[in-house]
C-alpha positions as CSV (number, residue, x, y, z in Angstrom):
1,X,22.1,-0.8,-10.5
2,X,18.6,-0.1,-10.5
3,X,16.9,1.3,-7.1
4,X,13.1,0.0,-6.3
5,X,11.1,2.2,-4.1
6,X,9.5,0.8,-1.3
7,X,7.1,2.8,1.0
8,X,6.7,1.9,4.5
9,X,3.9,3.4,6.5
10,X,1.5,3.1,9.4
11,X,-2.2,2.6,8.5
12,X,-4.1,5.4,10.0
13,X,-7.1,3.4,11.1
14,X,-5.5,0.7,13.0
15,X,-2.4,-0.2,14.6
16,X,-0.8,-2.0,11.6
17,X,1.9,-1.4,9.2
18,X,1.3,-1.3,5.4
19,X,4.0,-1.3,2.6
20,X,3.7,-0.7,-1.3
21,X,6.1,-1.4,-4.4
22,X,4.7,1.0,-6.7
23,X,6.6,-0.3,-9.8
24,X,5.6,-3.9,-9.1
25,X,2.0,-3.1,-8.4
26,X,2.5,-4.7,-4.5
27,X,0.7,-3.6,-1.7
28,X,0.5,-5.2,1.5
29,X,-1.3,-4.6,5.0
30,X,-1.8,-5.9,8.4
31,X,2.0,-6.0,9.3
32,X,2.1,-6.1,13.3
33,X,5.3,-4.0,13.0
34,X,7.5,-1.8,10.6
35,X,9.9,-4.5,10.6
36,X,7.3,-7.1,9.6
37,X,6.4,-4.8,6.8
38,X,10.1,-4.5,5.6
39,X,10.5,-8.1,5.6
40,X,7.2,-9.1,3.8
41,X,8.0,-6.4,1.3
42,X,11.2,-8.1,0.5
43,X,9.5,-11.3,0.4
44,X,6.6,-10.0,-1.9
45,X,9.5,-8.4,-4.3
46,X,11.1,-11.7,-4.5
47,X,8.2,-13.9,-5.2
48,X,7.1,-11.5,-7.7
49,X,10.5,-11.7,-9.2
50,X,10.8,-15.3,-9.2
51,X,7.4,-16.3,-10.3
52,X,7.5,-18.2,-13.9
53,X,5.6,-16.8,-16.6
54,X,3.3,-18.8,-19.0
55,X,5.5,-20.5,-21.9
56,X,7.2,-17.5,-24.2
57,X,5.4,-17.0,-27.9
58,X,6.9,-19.4,-30.4
59,X,10.2,-18.3,-31.7
60,X,10.9,-15.9,-28.9
61,X,14.5,-15.7,-27.6
62,X,14.5,-15.8,-23.8
63,X,17.0,-14.1,-21.9
64,X,18.0,-14.4,-18.1
65,X,19.2,-11.7,-15.6
66,X,20.7,-12.2,-12.4
67,X,19.3,-9.8,-10.3
68,X,20.5,-9.5,-6.7
69,X,18.1,-7.6,-3.9
70,X,19.8,-5.9,-1.0
71,X,18.3,-2.9,1.0
72,X,20.1,0.5,-0.3
73,X,22.5,2.5,2.3
């Protein structure tokens, strides 16, 4: 199983929370609470992983992987 690092941190200049998912180049800001930052980070990860890419190059074999997202303990 792969583990994906999500960084949750307060914005020092405001009262908001932020999140960063370095491996997927996701950065989010402006969350009212830490819990919101976690929720929006998960939604952003799911969005990126579900996004449909353009058609594959001609002759390419397309594989599909089942991925489950859950908070690690």
